Structure formats: C-alpha cells, structure tokens
C-alpha positions as CSV (number, residue, x, y, z in Angstrom):
1,M,-13.7,18.7,13.2
2,T,-15.0,16.8,10.2
3,M,-15.0,13.1,10.3
4,I,-12.6,11.0,8.1
5,P,-14.7,9.7,5.2
6,D,-14.9,5.9,4.9
7,N,-14.3,6.1,1.1
8,L,-11.0,7.9,1.8
9,V,-9.2,7.8,-1.5
10,W,-12.3,8.9,-3.5
11,A,-12.7,11.8,-1.1
12,A,-9.1,12.8,-1.6
13,L,-9.1,12.5,-5.4
14,T,-12.3,14.6,-5.7
15,G,-11.3,17.0,-3.0
16,P,-8.0,18.4,-1.7
17,Q,-5.9,16.3,-4.0
18,R,-7.9,16.8,-7.2
19,D,-4.9,18.3,-8.9
20,F,-3.1,15.0,-8.5
21,A,-6.0,12.9,-9.8
22,E,-7.1,11.4,-13.1
23,L,-10.9,10.9,-13.0
24,R,-13.3,9.1,-15.3
25,G,-17.0,9.1,-14.3
26,A,-17.3,7.4,-10.9
27,A,-13.7,6.2,-10.7
28,G,-10.4,7.8,-10.2
29,R,-6.7,7.3,-9.5
30,Y,-3.6,9.3,-8.7
31,L,-1.6,10.4,-11.7
32,P,1.2,8.0,-12.7
33,G,4.2,8.1,-10.5
34,L,2.5,9.8,-7.6
35,S,0.7,6.9,-5.9
36,P,-0.6,3.4,-6.9
37,L,-4.0,4.1,-5.3
38,A,-7.3,4.1,-7.2
39,A,-10.9,4.5,-6.1
40,V,-14.5,4.0,-7.1
41,R,-17.3,6.3,-5.8
42,D,-19.4,3.3,-4.6
43,W,-18.1,-0.2,-4.0
44,D,-21.5,-1.7,-5.2
45,D,-21.9,0.4,-8.3
46,A,-21.2,-1.7,-11.4
47,S,-20.8,1.4,-13.6
48,A,-18.1,2.8,-11.3
49,W,-16.1,-0.4,-11.8
50,A,-16.6,-0.1,-15.5
51,D,-15.2,3.4,-15.3
52,L,-12.2,2.2,-13.3
53,A,-11.6,-0.6,-15.8
54,A,-11.6,1.9,-18.7
55,L,-9.4,4.3,-16.8
56,A,-6.7,1.6,-15.9
57,G,-7.0,-0.6,-19.0
58,P,-7.4,-4.3,-19.5
59,G,-5.1,-6.6,-17.5
60,Q,-3.7,-3.7,-15.4
61,I,-3.3,-3.9,-11.6
62,V,-5.1,-1.4,-9.4
63,T,-4.7,-0.8,-5.6
64,L,-7.7,0.2,-3.5
65,A,-8.2,1.0,0.1
66,G,-10.9,1.9,2.6
67,A,-13.6,0.5,4.7
68,G,-15.5,-2.2,2.8
69,A,-12.9,-2.5,0.1
70,R,-13.8,-5.3,-2.3
71,V,-13.9,-6.1,-6.0
72,P,-16.9,-7.3,-8.1
73,R,-17.2,-10.6,-10.0
74,G,-14.8,-10.9,-12.9
75,W,-12.0,-9.0,-11.3
76,E,-8.9,-11.0,-10.2
77,L,-8.1,-10.4,-6.5
78,L,-4.3,-10.5,-6.2
79,G,-4.1,-9.8,-2.5
80,S,-5.8,-8.1,0.4
81,G,-5.5,-7.3,4.0
82,D,-7.0,-5.5,7.0
83,G,-5.7,-2.8,9.2
84,Y,-6.5,-0.1,11.6
85,Q,-7.0,3.6,11.0
86,M,-5.6,5.7,13.9
87,T,-5.8,9.4,14.7
88,A,-3.2,11.6,16.3
89,R,-5.6,12.9,18.9
90,D,-3.2,12.6,21.9
91,V,0.1,12.7,20.1
92,A,2.6,15.3,21.4
93,A,4.0,17.1,18.4
94,L,7.7,18.0,17.9
95,D,9.3,20.9,16.2
96,S,10.7,19.9,12.8
97,A,13.8,22.0,13.0
98,G,16.1,19.0,13.7
99,V,14.9,16.9,10.7
100,L,15.4,17.1,7.0
101,R,12.7,18.0,4.4
102,L,13.2,15.5,1.6
103,G,12.8,16.5,-2.0
104,P,13.3,15.2,-5.6
105,D,17.1,14.9,-5.1
106,D,16.5,12.5,-2.2
107,V,14.2,10.1,-4.1
108,P,16.9,7.5,-5.0
109,D,17.8,7.2,-1.3
110,M,14.1,7.1,-0.3
111,L,13.4,4.3,-2.8
112,D,16.4,2.4,-1.6
113,L,15.3,2.7,2.1
114,V,11.8,1.5,1.1
115,E,13.2,-1.5,-0.7
116,R,15.2,-2.5,2.4
117,T,12.4,-1.9,4.9
118,R,9.1,-2.7,3.0
119,P,6.8,-0.2,4.7
120,G,4.6,-0.3,1.6
121,P,4.9,1.1,-1.9
122,L,6.5,4.5,-2.6
123,A,6.0,6.0,-6.0
124,P,8.9,8.0,-7.5
125,R,6.9,11.3,-7.5
126,A,5.4,10.9,-4.1
127,V,7.3,14.0,-2.7
128,E,5.0,16.1,-5.0
129,I,1.9,15.2,-3.0
130,G,3.1,16.2,0.5
131,T,5.9,16.8,2.9
132,F,8.4,14.0,3.5
133,L,10.8,14.2,6.5
134,G,14.0,12.2,7.0
135,L,17.0,11.7,9.1
136,R,20.5,11.0,7.8
137,R,23.5,9.5,9.6
138,E,27.0,10.0,7.9
139,G,25.1,11.0,4.8
140,A,22.9,7.9,4.5
141,L,19.2,8.2,4.8
142,V,18.2,6.0,7.8
143,A,14.6,7.0,8.5
144,M,11.7,8.8,6.9
145,A,8.0,9.5,7.0
146,G,5.7,11.4,4.7
147,E,2.3,12.8,3.9
148,R,0.1,10.8,1.6
149,I,-3.7,11.0,1.5
150,R,-5.4,14.4,2.2
151,V,-9.1,14.9,2.9
152,P,-10.8,18.0,4.4
153,G,-9.4,18.4,7.9
154,W,-7.1,15.4,7.8
155,T,-3.7,14.4,6.4
156,E,-2.4,10.8,6.4
157,I,1.1,10.0,7.6
158,G,2.7,7.0,5.8
159,T,5.9,5.4,4.5
160,V,7.3,5.4,8.0
161,C,10.5,3.3,8.0
162,T,13.8,3.0,9.6
163,D,17.0,1.3,8.5
164,P,17.2,-2.1,10.4
165,A,20.6,-1.2,11.8
166,M,19.2,2.0,13.3
167,R,16.1,0.8,15.0
168,G,15.4,1.2,18.7
169,Q,16.6,4.8,18.7
170,G,13.3,6.5,18.4
171,L,13.9,7.8,14.9
172,A,10.5,6.9,13.5
173,S,8.8,8.4,16.6
174,T,10.7,11.7,16.1
175,L,9.6,11.9,12.4
176,V,6.0,11.0,13.1
177,R,5.7,13.6,15.9
178,A,7.5,16.3,13.8
179,L,5.2,15.6,10.8
180,T,2.1,15.7,13.1
181,G,3.3,19.2,14.2
182,L,3.6,20.4,10.6
183,I,0.1,19.0,9.7
184,R,-1.4,20.8,12.7
185,E,0.3,24.1,11.7
186,R,-1.6,23.8,8.4
187,G,-4.9,23.4,10.3
188,D,-5.3,19.6,9.8
189,E,-5.0,16.7,12.1
190,A,-2.9,13.6,11.4
191,F,-4.0,10.0,11.0
192,L,-2.3,6.9,9.7
193,H,-3.0,3.2,8.9
194,V,-1.4,0.1,10.4
195,N,-1.6,-3.4,9.0
196,E,-3.3,-5.5,11.7
197,A,-0.4,-8.0,11.4
198,N,2.2,-5.4,12.3
199,A,1.9,-5.6,16.1
200,G,5.1,-3.7,16.7
201,A,4.0,-0.7,14.7
202,L,0.6,-0.8,16.5
203,R,2.2,-0.7,19.9
204,L,4.5,2.1,18.8
205,Y,1.7,4.3,17.6
206,E,-0.4,3.6,20.7
207,R,2.6,4.7,22.9
208,L,2.8,7.9,20.9
209,G,-0.8,8.7,21.6
210,F,-2.6,7.5,18.4
211,V,-6.1,6.2,18.9
212,T,-7.8,3.6,16.8
213,R,-10.8,5.1,15.0
214,A,-11.9,2.2,12.7
215,K,-10.9,-0.9,10.9
216,T,-10.1,-0.6,7.2
217,G,-9.0,-2.7,4.3
218,F,-6.8,-2.7,1.2
219,L,-6.5,-4.8,-1.9
220,A,-4.8,-5.3,-5.2
221,A,-6.8,-6.5,-8.2
222,R,-6.4,-7.1,-11.9
223,V,-8.7,-5.4,-14.3
224,P,-10.6,-8.0,-16.5
225,G,-9.4,-8.5,-20.0
226,D,-6.3,-9.2,-21.9
227,R,-3.7,-6.5,-21.6
228,R,-2.4,-7.3,-25.1
229,A,-5.8,-6.3,-26.5
230,S,-5.1,-2.7,-25.6
231,D,-1.5,-2.6,-26.9
C-alpha cells in the first residue's frame, strides 16, 4: 500500500480530488463551499505562497494542514494546533446497511449538529466530496461521520460528532466502522486526524483499532494586504 503523503492536501488537490480543486501555480484550495482547506506545494517556497495569496486574495483567511504546516513572514497567524494522524489498520469494519447515507437535503441538520458539537468546520457542499453517514432518532440527526481528503490509496474520515444527549451509546463508533467498510470496498484504507488536546477521541479511536502513524499540524492564517484593496 502507498504511504500517506506528508503534504496531504496538496496531494489530494492535484490527485484524486482534482475535480474539486482550484489551482494557481504551486498553490491550491478546494472550490468554495466544499472545504476551507488550502495548500502550497512546498512550505519553504516563497513563490508558492505568492500563488496562494493571489488565489485567495488580500486579507482573506486560509486554512492549511499537514506535517510541518507553517506560514512565512508577513502572513498573520490566527491560530494553530497539533494532532495525530491515525490509520485504520486494525479496525473491524461494519456493514453500513443500518445507517443513513446523508445528502443535500440533510445539510441543514448536519450544519446544526456541527454547530452544537464543534468537531471542526463543515462546508455546506461537503457532501459532494465523499460519503457521509448518519443516524437519526425520532427524526433528528444525532450522529454523523464523513469522508473528506482523498489521496491515492487512502480516504480520510472526519466530521465525527454525536449529539451531547446521545453520547455513550457507541453511535460514533458505529459510523466510523461503517465508513471504514465502505472505504475498503472501494479499495482504499481509512485514516483520520485527532487534535492532541482531544484525549477522549484519541482513546476512542485507539479502542477501535486505529494506530497513530505520525504527528501533524493545522493552522489558519490571513493573507497579507488589505481586503478592501481588492473590492
């Protein structure tokens, strides 16, 4: 099996998810509404950062992720964090027959669940990138998980969340294992990212059989320049 590339988002945008990408030289980002993530081909390449600045526009906020994530001088770092990249090497998959496949009609409920649980950002068109699975109780969406980044041989599981009132019932575990099964049926293996501060999620994924592959990072930064200059 191929290794997961360190510059994950760039590999996705120039590979399996090229149809969802907007590229300019040595920089790229997902199309608006699909994902907030952007990427540069080389963290140390000044021309790549110039390409990203031109792509995003002055004063705009970009989100980047991957091993060694950092911004050059002149960019305003708004926030950053570290985490773990984990692979589903020993995860026992489940059949997905008992869970729902979420689509465009479910987006309002998905966005509401994300707002209440804060697993990370969910773009309104994220369901176009990959499969999202969910569970409803009495009509209300109470748990979900979905596919995000794809690179050759690997698909990321993300936006894993459960309504606070429904936690402790194994709903997130069910969805992650079901999604792992769907990913394997396609010929890929699953992986995910966990913020190092989220000890509970880390323990959950380790119990399911996920194995830590590497440390990774993520950040949000503002493009240099005055946004009004481009208006």
